[in-house]
N, C-alpha and C positions, 0 to 999 in steps of 0.2 A: 708172754707166750712166744716160743721159738717161731720165726718166720719160716714158710716154705717159699722157695723160688723155683719157678719152671723156666728152664734154659733150653731154648731150641739149639740144635747143633751142638750139644755140650760135650761131644765125645773127643773134641780135637781144637787145636787152636785157641782162638779168643774165648769161645763158649767154655772150653775146659778150663781156661784161667779163671774165667769168671766164677764158675762153679767152684773151683778151689778157694777163691777169694771169698766168696759168700760163706762158704764152710769155716774158713778161718776167723771169720767174724761172728760165728755161732749160729749160722743159719742152716736149716735142711735144705735139700736140693732134689728136684726132679729134673733129669736132663733127658733129651730126645736125641736120637740118632737116626741116621737114614739106613746105613748097611753095615757099619763097623760095630757090631755088637761086642766084639772082644775089647775094642778101644773104650767102649762106653762103660764096660764092666770095671776095666783098669781105673777109670776115674772114680767109679763108685767106691772101689776098694780104698783109694786115697782119701776119699771124703770120709769113709767109715773109720779110717786110721786116725782121723782128727776127731773122733768122738761124735760125729753127726750122722744123721739118717740120710739116705739117699736112694734114689730108684732111678733105673732107665727104661724108658719106653720108646718103641720104635715109631717113627713118623717120617713121612716125606712131605715137607711143607709145601711142595708143589702140587699136591694132589688134594684139592679142596674137598672133593667127595668122601676123603677119609676122615675129615674132621668131627663129624658127629660121633662116629664110633670112638675116635680118640678121646673125645671129651667124656663119654661115658667110662671108658678105660681109666682115664684120669680120676673120675669121681669115685670108682671103686677103689682105686689105690689110695686116694686121700683117706677114705673111710677105714681100709684095712690096716694102713700102715700108720696113720696119725690120728685115727678117730675124729677126723674133721670133714666138713663139707666144702671147704673153700681153701684156696692157697692165696699168698698175699702179694707175690711179684711175678711177672711175666717178662722175660727178656727174649725178645725176638732178634736172635742172632743168627740162625741158620742161613747159610747161603753158599754160593759158589762164585768163582771168577770165570768170565768167558769173554775175552777181549778180542775185537776186531775193528778195523776201520769202518766208517759208516758205509763206505762203498762196498765192503766185503761182508757185513754182518747179514747173516741169513735170518729168514723169519722164524726158523725153528730156534736159533740161538736167542733171538729177541723174545719169542714167546716163553721160553724156559725161564729167561730172566725175570720177566714179568710174574710168571706164575709162583716162582719161589720168593723173589725179594719184595714184591708188592701185593700181588693178589693173595698170596699166602699169608702175608702179615695181616692183612685186612681181615680176611675171613677166618683165620684161626683166632685172633683176638675176638672177633664176633662171637665164635662157637664157645670160647672160655669166658666170656663175660658173666655168665651166671655162677661161675665157680671162682672169680676174683673176689676177694674180700673188700668190703667198703674200707677206704682209707688205704688201699694197696698202691701199688707202683707198677707202671708199664715202662719199659725201655726198649726202643727200636734201634737197631744198629743202622747206621748210614755209613757215609765214607767221606773222607777229605775231598774225594774227587767231585763232590758237588760244588765245591768252591774253586779248586784250581784244576785245570784242564790238561790232560794229556792224551795224545792221539791213541786210539784203540779202545778207549773206555766209554764212548759216547752212550750206548745202550745201558750199560751198567750203572753209570752215574745218573742217567736220566731216571731209572727206576728208583734209586736211592733218593733222588730229589723228590719223587712222588712220596716216598716214606716220610720225608720231612714235613712236607704239607700234611700228610695224613696225621702225623703226631700232633700237630697243633689242633687239628679237629677233634682227635680222640681227647686231648687235655680239655677243650672246651665242653664236649658233650658228656665226659664222665666227671668232670669237676664237681658236679651235684653229689656225687658218691664218695667225694674226698679221694678220688684216684688221681694221682700225678702221673703224667705222661711226658716223657723226654726222649731226645735223640741223642745218641753218642755216635760221633764220627771220627773214627780213627784215621790217622794219616797211614804211611807206608810202615807195615810191621813185618818183622821177621817170622813168618809163619810159612806153611805149606800152600798159601793162597797162590793160585795160578802156577802150581808146580814149584814153588819155594823160589820164585823169581827174584824177590828182594832179598831173601836170606842166603841164597846160593850163588848169586851172581855178583861177583866182586865190583864190576864196574857199576852196576845198577845201585849197589849198596853205597858206594862212594859217592855216586851223583847225588843220591838222595840226602845222604849225610851232609854233604857241601851246600844244599840249599834249605838246610833245616836249622832254625835259629839256635837249638841246643846241641848242634853238631854231631848227631848220630841218628841212625834208623831206630824207630821204635821197636820195643819187645813186647810179648804178651803180658809181661809183669807190669807194663805201664797202663794196660788197658783194664784188665780185670778187677784190680783193687779200685779203681776209679769207679767202675759201674758199682761195685759192692758198696762204695761209699755213697753213690747217689741213691741207693736203696735204703740206707740208713735214715733214722728219725733226725739225724743232723741237717737232712736236705729236704725235710718235708714241705717247705715253702718254694721249692724250685719245680716248676712245671711249664710245658709248652716251649721248651728251650732246646736248641741245638748246640750241644757242647762238643766242640772239636778237641781231640786228644792226639795231637800231631808233633809236639814238641817245637812248634812254630814252623812247619813245612811250608815253603813257598809263600813267605809273608814280605 
């Protein structure tokens, strides 16, 4: 049976790459987007060109109150498009970068990071548990910044650290249903994260390449295929793990 993977924040960056990677391996995709409907539809067209089914649904993962309605929309979509009542894989990818020193971080910045990156992951997963098939998979995105520290990322890294702890508890509690739960922690990647700072700033790109064992900055194509492989039957016995995909950054 064809798998269905729900990827939050799938209209751009690592979410987009993961969606395409899943489709290339023969899976169907539901992706969410916050505001970029045109970008989301472009990804849908790419997936459909690969011969797979795909649907885009709007969702702000920082608004917990919207999750019950989203779950009902997803339930209806699964029934209409796939004639199914469940999906197989949840990839909690949606997020944003908001950096500031500890001295300068505002409460509003902090709250938004918690709402999107931690509270959103916790309660969206909770809302979707009845729709996730037994034997399914959950992948939560974290960051290499939970292992190595750079000034300006304290709040962001802290909420990602919370996600890593949450992942282990999810793996423990959902193991009885055969659901494997893991964290993927990318290093610095050339995307539009924080305005494309790594991708578009030569001195930043050079610095990171110089402290990375494999000698370059990461690309989206380094991440999406890895996540897709983690969802495959080949990795059915991997759970409760933090898997860093950084090329050996800062080791």
